[in-house]
C-alpha positions in Angstrom: 114.4 -1.0 23.9 112.9 2.0 25.8 110.0 3.8 23.7 111.1 7.2 22.2 108.1 9.3 22.8 107.2 10.9 19.5 108.0 14.7 19.3 105.1 17.2 18.0 105.4 20.2 16.0 103.0 21.8 17.3 102.7 22.9 21.0 99.1 22.1 22.1 99.1 24.8 24.5 99.2 27.3 21.9 95.7 26.2 20.9 92.4 27.9 21.2 89.9 25.7 23.1 87.2 27.9 22.1 88.3 28.7 18.6 90.2 25.4 18.1 89.7 25.3 14.2 90.6 28.6 13.6 93.8 28.6 15.9 95.4 24.8 14.6 95.1 26.0 10.9 97.1 29.6 12.3 99.7 27.0 13.9 99.8 24.6 10.9 100.4 27.4 9.0 102.9 29.0 11.1 105.2 26.2 11.0 104.7 25.5 6.9 102.7 22.2 7.7 99.8 23.9 5.2 101.1 26.0 2.8 99.5 28.9 0.8 97.5 26.7 -1.4 96.1 24.5 1.7 94.9 27.7 3.3 92.8 28.7 0.3 91.6 25.6 -0.5 90.3 25.4 3.3 89.1 28.7 2.8 86.9 27.9 -0.5 85.5 24.7 1.3 84.8 26.6 4.5 82.5 29.1 1.9 81.0 26.3 0.4 80.1 24.9 3.3 78.4 28.2 4.6 76.6 28.7 1.3 74.7 25.0 1.8 74.3 25.5 5.2 72.6 29.2 4.2 70.5 27.6 1.9 69.7 25.1 4.7 68.6 27.6 7.2 66.1 29.6 4.9 64.6 26.2 3.8 65.8 25.7 0.6 64.8 28.6 -0.8 67.9 30.9 -0.9 71.6 30.8 0.5 71.3 35.2 0.8 70.8 35.5 4.8 71.6 38.6 7.0 75.2 39.0 7.7 74.6 38.3 11.3 73.2 35.5 10.8 75.5 34.1 8.5 78.5 34.8 10.4 76.8 32.7 13.2 76.6 29.8 10.9 80.1 30.3 10.1 80.8 30.3 13.3 79.0 27.2 14.2 80.3 25.4 11.2 84.2 25.9 12.3 83.3 25.0 16.2 81.9 21.8 15.1 85.0 21.1 12.7 87.4 22.2 15.6 85.1 19.5 18.0 86.2 16.5 15.3 89.6 17.6 15.0 90.1 17.7 18.7 89.0 14.0 18.6 92.4 13.5 16.6 95.5 11.9 18.6 97.5 15.6 18.3 97.8 18.5 16.7 100.5 17.7 14.2 97.7 14.9 13.2 94.6 17.3 13.0 96.4 19.1 10.1 97.4 15.9 8.3 93.3 15.6 8.5 92.6 19.2 7.3 94.6 18.3 4.2 93.3 14.7 3.4 89.9 14.8 4.6 87.2 17.2 3.1 85.6 20.0 5.3 82.4 18.9 4.4 83.2 15.4 6.0 84.9 16.9 8.6 81.7 19.0 9.5 79.5 15.7 9.4 82.3 13.8 12.2 82.0 16.7 14.2 78.5 17.3 14.4 77.9 13.5 15.2 80.3 13.9 18.3 78.1 17.1 19.4 74.9 15.0 19.2 76.6 12.4 21.3 78.1 15.1 24.3 74.7 16.4 24.0 73.1 13.1 25.1 76.3 12.5 27.3 75.4 15.9 28.8 71.7 14.9 29.7 72.8 12.3 31.5 75.2 14.1 33.7 72.7 16.7 34.2 70.2 14.2 35.7 73.0 12.6 37.6 74.3 16.7 39.0 70.0 17.1 39.9 69.9 13.6 42.0 72.9 14.7 44.2 72.5 18.3 44.2 72.9 19.4 47.7 70.0 21.2 50.2 71.1 24.3 50.5 69.7 27.8 50.6 72.2 29.4 47.5 69.9 31.3 45.1 72.5 30.9 42.1 73.4 27.2 43.5 69.7 26.4 42.8 68.4 28.9 40.4 71.5 27.3 37.7 70.8 23.5 38.5 66.8 24.2 37.8 65.6 23.5 34.7 64.9 27.4 34.1 69.3 27.5 34.4 70.8 24.9 33.2 67.9 22.9 32.1 67.2 25.8 29.0 70.0 24.7 27.6 68.8 21.3 26.4 65.5 23.2 25.3 67.3 25.9 22.9 70.9 24.5 21.9 70.8 24.4 18.3 73.6 22.2 17.0 73.2 23.0 13.4 73.6 26.7 13.1 74.4 27.9 16.7 76.6 25.0 17.6 79.3 27.4 19.3 76.4 29.2 21.6 75.3 28.3 25.3 71.9 29.5 25.8 71.2 29.1 29.0 71.3 31.0 32.4 74.8 30.0 34.4 75.7 32.2 37.3 77.1 29.5 40.1 80.5 29.8 40.2 82.7 26.6 39.9 85.8 26.1 41.9 87.9 25.8 38.7 86.0 28.0 36.3 85.8 26.7 32.7 87.4 29.6 30.4 88.5 28.1 27.1 85.4 25.8 26.2 82.3 27.1 24.9 78.8 25.5 23.3 78.1 21.9 24.1 81.9 21.1 25.4 81.5 24.2 28.0 78.0 22.2 29.4 79.9 19.0 29.3 82.6 20.1 31.4 80.8 22.8 33.7 78.3 19.7 34.5 81.0 17.3 35.0 82.6 19.5 37.6 79.4 20.5 39.6 78.2 16.9 39.6 82.1 16.0 41.3 81.3 19.3 43.4 78.0 17.8 44.5 79.8 14.4 44.9 81.9 15.5 47.5 79.9 17.9 49.5 77.6 14.6 49.7 79.9 13.2 52.1 79.2 16.0 54.4 75.9 16.6 56.4 73.5 19.4 54.4 73.6 20.9 58.1 76.7 21.0 58.8 77.6 22.6 55.7 74.9 25.5 55.9 76.5 26.2 59.0 80.1 26.8 57.7 78.7 28.8 55.1 76.5 30.9 57.6 79.8 31.4 59.7 81.6 32.8 56.4 78.5 35.3 56.0 75.1 35.0 57.3 73.6 36.4 53.9 75.4 33.4 52.2 72.0 32.4 50.1 72.4 35.8 48.0 76.1 35.7 47.1 78.2 34.2 44.5 79.8 32.0 46.7 81.1 28.2 45.8 79.9 25.9 48.3 82.7 23.2 47.5 85.3 25.5 47.8 83.8 26.8 51.4 83.3 22.9 52.6 87.0 22.0 51.1 88.7 24.5 52.8 87.1 23.9 56.9 88.0 20.3 56.0 91.2 20.9 55.6 91.5 23.5 57.9 89.6 20.4 60.4 92.6 18.1 59.6 94.9 20.7 60.1 93.4 21.5 63.6 92.7 17.7 64.6 89.2 18.6 64.7 86.4 16.3 63.4 86.7 16.5 59.5 83.2 14.8 58.8 81.5 17.0 60.8 83.4 20.6 59.9 83.4 21.2 63.2 86.4 23.7 64.3 86.0 26.2 66.9 87.4 29.7 66.8 89.8 29.1 69.6 91.2 25.7 67.3 91.6 28.6 64.4 93.7 31.0 66.4 95.7 27.9 67.6 96.1 26.9 64.1 97.3 30.1 62.9 99.9 30.4 66.0 101.2 26.6 64.5 101.0 27.4 60.7 102.5 31.4 60.9 105.8 29.4 62.0 106.2 27.7 58.7 107.2 29.0 55.3 105.2 29.0 52.2 106.8 25.8 51.3 106.4 23.6 54.5 102.7 25.1 54.7 102.0 24.3 51.4 103.4 20.4 52.3 101.0 20.1 55.3 98.0 21.1 53.6 98.8 18.3 50.5 99.5 15.8 53.4 95.7 17.3 54.9 93.9 16.6 51.7 95.5 12.9 51.1 94.5 12.3 55.3 90.8 13.6 54.1 90.9 11.3 51.3 91.7 8.4 53.4 89.3 9.4 56.3 86.6 9.7 54.1 87.4 7.2 51.5 86.9 8.3 48.3 88.1 6.2 45.7 86.6 7.8 42.9 89.3 8.8 40.9 88.2 11.5 39.1 86.8 13.2 42.4 90.4 12.8 43.7 91.3 14.5 40.6 89.3 17.6 40.8 90.1 17.9 44.3 93.9 18.2 43.6 93.2 20.3 40.8 91.5 22.7 43.1 94.1 22.7 45.9 96.4 25.5 44.8 94.0 27.8 44.3 92.9 27.0 48.3 96.7 26.4 49.3 97.3 30.5 48.2 94.0 31.5 49.8 95.4 30.0 53.3 98.9 30.6 52.7 97.6 34.4 52.3 95.4 34.6 55.2 98.1 33.0 57.6 100.4 36.1 56.2 98.0 38.6 56.9 96.0 37.1 60.1 93.0 36.4 58.6 92.6 32.7 59.0 89.4 33.5 60.5 88.1 34.6 57.4 89.1 32.0 54.9 88.6 28.8 57.5 85.7 29.8 59.2 83.8 28.3 62.3 80.2 27.0 62.1 77.8 29.3 63.3 74.1 27.9 63.6 71.6 31.0 63.9 68.9 29.3 64.9 70.4 28.9 67.9 71.5 33.0 68.5 69.5 34.7 70.7 67.1 36.6 68.8 66.0 40.4 69.4 62.2 41.4 68.5 61.9 45.0 68.2 59.0 46.7 69.1 58.4 50.1 67.9 55.4 51.3 69.8 52.2 52.7 68.5 52.3 55.7 66.5 50.4 58.9 66.2 47.1 59.0 64.6 47.3 61.0 61.2 45.6 63.7 62.7 47.8 64.3 65.2 50.9 63.8 63.6 50.4 66.3 60.8 49.9 68.7 63.8 53.1 67.8 65.5 54.9 68.4 62.5 53.3 71.6 62.0 54.6 72.9 64.9 58.1 71.3 64.5 58.3 73.1 60.8 57.5 76.3 62.6 59.8 76.4 65.3 62.7 78.5 64.7 65.4 77.0 67.2 66.7 73.6 67.2 66.6 73.4 70.9 62.8 74.2 70.6 62.3 71.3 68.1 64.1 68.7 70.0 62.4 69.6 73.0 58.9 69.2 71.3 60.5 65.9 70.0 60.9 64.5 73.7 57.6 65.8 74.6 55.3 64.5 72.0 56.7 61.7 70.2 56.5 57.9 72.2 57.0 55.7 69.6 60.0 54.6 67.3 57.7 54.4 64.1 57.1 58.3 64.6 60.9 58.9 65.2 61.7 57.4 61.9 58.6 59.2 59.7 59.5 62.8 61.5 63.5 62.1 60.3 61.4 62.3 56.9 59.1 64.8 57.4 60.6 67.4 59.9 63.1 69.4 57.0 65.7 68.6 60.3 69.3 69.8 59.5 71.9 67.9 59.7 72.6 68.9 63.1 69.1 68.8 64.5 69.1 64.8 63.1 72.2 63.7 65.0 70.7 65.2 67.9 67.4 63.1 67.6 69.6 60.0 66.8 71.6 60.9 70.2 68.1 60.3 71.8 67.8 56.5 70.6 69.3 53.8 72.7 71.9 50.8 70.8 68.5 48.9 69.7 66.8 51.4 68.6 70.0 52.8 66.1 70.4 49.2 65.2 66.9 49.1 64.2 67.0 52.4 61.8 70.4 50.6 60.0 68.3 47.5 59.5 65.2 49.5 57.6 67.7 51.6 56.0 71.0 49.8 55.5 74.3 51.5 55.6 75.5 49.5 52.4 72.2 48.1 50.0 71.6 46.6 47.0 69.6 49.6 46.2 71.6 52.3 44.0 71.3 56.0 45.4 69.8 57.1 42.4 66.7 55.0 43.2 66.1 56.8 46.7 64.2 60.0 47.3 66.9 63.2 48.3 65.1 62.7 51.9 66.2 59.1 51.8 69.7 59.8 50.8 70.4 62.3 53.0 69.2 59.8 56.0 71.9 57.0 54.9 74.6 59.7 54.7 73.5 61.4 58.0 73.3 57.7 60.0 76.7 56.8 58.5 78.2 60.2 60.2 76.7 59.7 63.1 77.9 56.0 63.4 81.3 56.8 62.3 81.5 59.1 65.4 80.8 56.8 68.2 83.6 54.5 69.9 84.5 51.5 68.9 82.8 49.4 71.3 79.6 51.1 71.0 79.7 50.4 67.1 80.2 46.6 67.8 77.4 46.6 70.2 75.2 48.0 67.6 76.2 45.8 64.8 76.0 43.2 67.6 72.4 43.7 68.0 71.7 44.3 64.3 72.4 40.5 63.7 70.1 39.6 66.0 67.2 41.7 65.3 64.1 40.0 64.4 60.8 41.5 62.9 58.0 42.7 65.0 
């Protein structure tokens, strides 16, 4: 006789992972599993538990505390009970437990489970630090450090703030955790981070660095997920018949891959990516079931990115070719010897009394022999936009690139933090670059990528 699967009244998909207790009470009431009397009894017991916890919070002197503190303790209590209710076989069973077991008893069971999760999370944290990547990305390293995730285990208060996440976590996982908080969030985050590290450990750290540089040489400052980039390039390598373990796919192979994939419809393209993933698992000999499942959960997002890139002819920005900055030619910019202060002040005074722009430009050509003096006079000589444009026209591509490097067209520094003359120079520089030919713009920005300090 076939096993008949039990039908559940409450759909678990309607329950909140973050506010599990509240949602299961609401669903239980909506489906008639809890009546008004049950709800009233649950409320009274929760208030009694709050009173007892508040008294403990005050060291036994009084149960009177600030409203904010009381609200936090109540959230902590309900979260803790929710942790216990989640441990039960299903939501219907959990509602029955609410009717039969007292709130304080469920709280104590939840509190014990939280202690176990904290202990388990500490162990996973050690494992995640042990298999961490040697990588330059700031948020990755800051999150894994003791002042990131490590703070949680020093500051977490499971008795009164069990629902809080007192930690600095800026590194974004490939699969974001959106419906958990407290120790449950930390536990799941660490599990996923460990798995992402484990997958990346199949590849050389330098090779990972090179594909991230291929994505953006400034990746160390980006909010980027390393695992996602590695898996995406690995899939590209497999689809293009390149060596997966080396993450080495040339720009030419990416162009050929685009030509092949652009002929497929979305379904066949997704199927090819799925098949490529299976081949990667086999080639790397990935046997861990939890890692294989995590990769499979990540695949829809990456597949969607690749499909979109094929449709928009931007595959080279999604599956990137590796770039080794150490092998790129460097251009050392020498700004020259600046005038001494006395000569420079006299020069600026002469410029300021010049009536005509042509006289100013002639004086600049005659007197100015270094890039440093050119940069200074752009701030000090009170030149008009037309005059600044003329001065910029006197500069070569390397000098324009250096000027952009020192005064970025796009910067983390907000305009309000710049002086009026600095704001004006940036605007004039942008205007000047925009009126250049596309080829010259490309040449200037290529030089910019190779400039190093003198």
